[in-house]
TORMIZA-988201 format. One record per residue (C-alpha): residue in one letter; residue number from 1; x, y, z. Coordinates in steps of 0.2 Angstrom, whole numbers, plus 5000, padded with zeros to 4 digits. Example, Ala and Ser with C-alpha at 12.3 -4.5 7.8 and 13.67 -1.06 7.14 Angstrom:
TORMIZA-988201
(node "A" 1 (5062 4978 5039));
(node "S" 2 (5068 4995 5036));
end
This chain:
TORMIZA-988201
(node "M" 1 (4856 5073 5124));
(node "L" 2 (4869 5079 5116));
(node "F" 3 (4860 5077 5099));
(node "I" 4 (4844 5084 5107));
(node "V" 5 (4854 5102 5111));
(node "I" 6 (4863 5104 5095));
(node "G" 7 (4846 5102 5085));
(node "A" 8 (4838 5112 5096));
(node "I" 9 (4850 5126 5093));
(node "L" 10 (4850 5123 5076));
(node "G" 11 (4832 5126 5075));
(node "L" 12 (4831 5141 5083));
(node "C" 13 (4844 5150 5073));
(node "L" 14 (4835 5145 5057));
(node "R" 15 (4817 5144 5063));
(node "G" 16 (4815 5153 5080));
(node "F" 17 (4803 5146 5091));
(node "V" 18 (4795 5133 5080));
(node "G" 19 (4812 5127 5074));
(node "L" 20 (4819 5125 5091));
(node "V" 21 (4804 5114 5094));
(node "L" 22 (4806 5105 5078));
(node "G" 23 (4826 5104 5079));
(node "G" 24 (4824 5097 5097));
(node "L" 25 (4812 5084 5092));
(node "L" 26 (4823 5078 5076));
(node "G" 27 (4839 5077 5091));
(node "S" 28 (4828 5067 5102));
(node "V" 29 (4825 5054 5087));
(node "I" 30 (4845 5055 5081));
(node "S" 31 (4849 5053 5099));
(node "Y" 32 (4836 5037 5101));
(node "L" 33 (4842 5029 5086));
(node "T" 34 (4860 5030 5090));
(node "L" 35 (4857 5023 5109));
(node "R" 36 (4848 5009 5100));
(node "E" 37 (4861 5005 5088));
(node "R" 38 (4873 5006 5101));
(node "L" 39 (4863 4992 5110));
(node "R" 40 (4862 4981 5098));
(node "R" 41 (4881 4983 5095));
(node "V" 42 (4882 4978 5114));
(node "Q" 43 (4870 4964 5114));
(node "R" 44 (4881 4957 5099));
(node "Q" 45 (4897 4959 5108));
(node "F" 46 (4891 4950 5122));
(node "V" 47 (4883 4935 5115));
(node "D" 48 (4900 4932 5102));
(node "T" 49 (4913 4935 5116));
(node "T" 50 (4901 4925 5129));
(node "F" 51 (4906 4908 5118));
(node "A" 52 (4923 4915 5113));
(node "V" 53 (4927 4918 5131));
(node "M" 54 (4919 4900 5136));
(node "G" 55 (4928 4891 5123));
(node "A" 56 (4945 4897 5129));
(node "L" 57 (4939 4894 5148));
(node "C" 58 (4934 4876 5144));
(node "K" 59 (4949 4872 5136));
(node "A" 60 (4962 4880 5149));
(node "D" 61 (4964 4864 5159));
(node "G" 62 (4968 4855 5143));
(node "V" 63 (4953 4846 5137));
(node "V" 64 (4933 4852 5132));
(node "T" 65 (4924 4840 5143));
(node "R" 66 (4906 4830 5137));
(node "D" 67 (4899 4839 5153));
(node "E" 68 (4905 4856 5148));
(node "I" 69 (4899 4853 5129));
(node "Q" 70 (4882 4848 5136));
(node "V" 71 (4882 4863 5147));
(node "V" 72 (4884 4873 5133));
(node "E" 73 (4872 4868 5124));
(node "Q" 74 (4861 4873 5138));
(node "I" 75 (4866 4889 5137));
(node "F" 76 (4861 4892 5121));
(node "A" 77 (4843 4885 5126));
(node "L" 78 (4843 4897 5140));
(node "L" 79 (4847 4911 5130));
(node "R" 80 (4835 4906 5116));
(node "L" 81 (4845 4909 5101));
(node "A" 82 (4838 4905 5086));
(node "P" 83 (4849 4892 5073));
(node "E" 84 (4860 4906 5066));
(node "Q" 85 (4863 4914 5082));
(node "K" 86 (4869 4896 5088));
(node "D" 87 (4882 4891 5073));
(node "A" 88 (4889 4909 5076));
(node "A" 89 (4891 4906 5094));
(node "R" 90 (4898 4889 5089));
(node "G" 91 (4909 4897 5079));
(node "A" 92 (4916 4908 5093));
(node "F" 93 (4916 4894 5105));
(node "T" 94 (4928 4884 5092));
(node "R" 95 (4939 4900 5087));
(node "G" 96 (4941 4903 5108));
(node "K" 97 (4949 4885 5110));
(node "A" 98 (4962 4890 5096));
(node "P" 99 (4979 4892 5103));
(node "E" 100 (4981 4908 5094));
(node "F" 101 (4963 4914 5103));
(node "D" 102 (4969 4931 5109));
(node "L" 103 (4958 4933 5127));
(node "D" 104 (4965 4949 5132));
(node "A" 105 (4960 4959 5117));
(node "T" 106 (4943 4949 5118));
(node "V" 107 (4939 4954 5135));
(node "S" 108 (4945 4973 5132));
(node "L" 109 (4934 4975 5118));
(node "F" 110 (4919 4969 5126));
(node "A" 111 (4923 4978 5143));
(node "G" 112 (4925 4994 5129));
(node "A" 113 (4909 4992 5122));
(node "A" 114 (4897 4989 5137));
(node "P" 115 (4894 5005 5150));
(node "P" 116 (4907 5004 5163));
(node "G" 117 (4905 4995 5181));
(node "S" 118 (4889 4986 5171));
(node "M" 119 (4879 4970 5179));
(node "L" 120 (4882 4965 5161));
(node "F" 121 (4900 4959 5166));
(node "Q" 122 (4892 4951 5182));
(node "L" 123 (4881 4940 5169));
(node "F" 124 (4893 4937 5158));
(node "L" 125 (4905 4929 5172));
(node "Q" 126 (4889 4920 5178));
(node "L" 127 (4889 4912 5161));
(node "Q" 128 (4907 4908 5161));
(node "L" 129 (4906 4900 5179));
(node "M" 130 (4891 4888 5173));
(node "A" 131 (4901 4880 5159));
(node "V" 132 (4917 4878 5166));
(node "A" 133 (4910 4870 5184));
(node "A" 134 (4900 4859 5173));
(node "D" 135 (4910 4843 5178));
(node "G" 136 (4907 4849 5195));
(node "Q" 137 (4924 4858 5199));
(node "V" 138 (4933 4871 5193));
(node "H" 139 (4951 4867 5188));
(node "P" 140 (4966 4879 5195));
(node "A" 141 (4968 4883 5175));
(node "E" 142 (4952 4889 5174));
(node "Q" 143 (4950 4898 5190));
(node "V" 144 (4967 4907 5186));
(node "M" 145 (4957 4912 5169));
(node "L" 146 (4943 4918 5176));
(node "L" 147 (4951 4931 5187));
(node "R" 148 (4962 4935 5175));
(node "V" 149 (4946 4939 5164));
(node "A" 150 (4936 4946 5179));
(node "R" 151 (4950 4959 5183));
(node "Q" 152 (4950 4964 5165));
(node "L" 153 (4931 4968 5166));
(node "G" 154 (4933 4976 5183));
(node "L" 155 (4931 4964 5195));
(node "D" 156 (4940 4954 5208));
(node "E" 157 (4940 4937 5218));
(node "R" 158 (4926 4943 5230));
(node "D" 159 (4915 4945 5214));
(node "L" 160 (4920 4928 5208));
(node "A" 161 (4916 4922 5225));
(node "R" 162 (4899 4929 5226));
(node "L" 163 (4895 4922 5208));
(node "E" 164 (4900 4903 5214));
(node "A" 165 (4889 4905 5228));
(node "L" 166 (4875 4911 5218));
(node "L" 167 (4880 4895 5207));
(node "R" 168 (4880 4883 5222));
(node "A" 169 (4862 4892 5228));
(node "A" 170 (4853 4888 5213));
(node "A" 171 (4859 4870 5211));
(node "S" 172 (4856 4866 5229));
(node "G" 173 (4840 4854 5229));
(node "G" 174 (4825 4854 5239));
(node "G" 175 (4821 4844 5254));
(node "A" 176 (4829 4844 5272));
(node "P" 177 (4847 4850 5270));
(node "S" 178 (4860 4842 5285));
(node "A" 179 (4867 4855 5297));
(node "A" 180 (4883 4855 5287));
(node "Q" 181 (4873 4858 5271));
(node "S" 182 (4861 4874 5280));
(node "Q" 183 (4878 4879 5287));
(node "Q" 184 (4885 4881 5269));
(node "R" 185 (4868 4890 5262));
(node "L" 186 (4870 4901 5275));
(node "A" 187 (4887 4906 5271));
(node "D" 188 (4885 4906 5252));
(node "A" 189 (4868 4919 5256));
(node "Y" 190 (4881 4931 5264));
(node "A" 191 (4891 4928 5250));
(node "V" 192 (4880 4932 5235));
(node "L" 193 (4874 4948 5245));
(node "G" 194 (4893 4954 5249));
(node "V" 195 (4892 4954 5267));
(node "S" 196 (4899 4945 5282));
(node "P" 197 (4891 4936 5293));
(node "E" 198 (4894 4949 5306));
(node "A" 199 (4887 4963 5295));
(node "T" 200 (4873 4971 5305));
(node "E" 201 (4854 4971 5301));
(node "S" 202 (4856 4989 5293));
(node "E" 203 (4871 4982 5284));
(node "I" 204 (4863 4967 5276));
(node "K" 205 (4846 4976 5271));
(node "T" 206 (4858 4990 5262));
(node "A" 207 (4867 4977 5253));
(node "Y" 208 (4851 4969 5248));
(node "R" 209 (4843 4983 5240));
(node "K" 210 (4857 4989 5230));
(node "M" 211 (4859 4971 5223));
(node "I" 212 (4840 4969 5218));
(node "S" 213 (4841 4989 5212));
(node "E" 214 (4857 4984 5200));
(node "N" 215 (4850 4968 5193));
(node "H" 216 (4832 4973 5189));
(node "P" 217 (4831 4966 5170));
(node "D" 218 (4822 4982 5165));
(node "K" 219 (4839 4992 5171));
(node "L" 220 (4849 4978 5164));
(node "A" 221 (4841 4979 5147));
(node "S" 222 (4844 4998 5145));
(node "K" 223 (4863 4995 5146));
(node "G" 224 (4862 4981 5132));
(node "L" 225 (4856 4963 5141));
(node "P" 226 (4851 4955 5126));
(node "E" 227 (4831 4951 5128));
(node "S" 228 (4836 4932 5128));
(node "M" 229 (4846 4934 5144));
(node "R" 230 (4831 4941 5154));
(node "A" 231 (4828 4924 5161));
(node "V" 232 (4847 4923 5166));
(node "A" 233 (4843 4940 5175));
(node "E" 234 (4825 4934 5184));
(node "A" 235 (4834 4918 5189));
(node "R" 236 (4849 4929 5196));
(node "A" 237 (4835 4942 5206));
(node "R" 238 (4826 4926 5212));
(node "E" 239 (4842 4919 5222));
(node "I" 240 (4846 4936 5228));
(node "N" 241 (4829 4936 5236));
(node "A" 242 (4832 4919 5243));
(node "A" 243 (4848 4923 5249));
(node "Y" 244 (4840 4937 5259));
(node "D" 245 (4825 4926 5267));
(node "L" 246 (4837 4914 5271));
(node "I" 247 (4849 4927 5280));
(node "K" 248 (4832 4936 5288));
(node "S" 249 (4826 4919 5296));
(node "A" 250 (4842 4914 5301));
(node "R" 251 (4846 4929 5310));
(node "K" 252 (4827 4932 5314));
(node "F" 253 (4822 4951 5307));
(node "A" 254 (4809 4957 5298));
end
């Protein structure tokens, strides 16, 4: 917007009304190109930081397991990384495993590149959880580091709990669940929406609408979400819808 205003003012001073229009158009082009380059930087930073931090997290308990490596490779496929991007991602992962890796500086750089409070941070942490939970559990050392990263991104324990619930919901299979599984799924559904089981119908609907709006893939793309992450964002939206449907069914409201 600033470039548009400056261009319009300069054009008006130099060429009158015609200059105003031409200056405004020139400013719009510059503004668009600046925004596009900024989004590209955010996207590059997102991929590099994702795998560097992933390497540090997987190494936090002292060993990178085969299961974790397999999930990292699956994330390569999920993000549809090109061969050269995979090489860069593997390099970032290796860098993150090194003892001298500066986790705080890397996360801080990423936090500064993306818009404040960006849902990109939630998707970023979701990928981290997918990797460290590959062996069926999150080691206490990994949990501590995850929370450390989350706090640098302006998130907290509640946000992590919500992401863990999303992963459990995505991993739950079909078929008829047991009573205990049904209870856990419902508890996870409330956690996904960030509300308590005692929340009112109005509170639940408001939380659902807010989450769906914030997680719309197109909105995330406008804030720097790489196109390769669209599948992750769409899967996240599906889990949010499924959580809401489960609560609606349990609470019997329309």
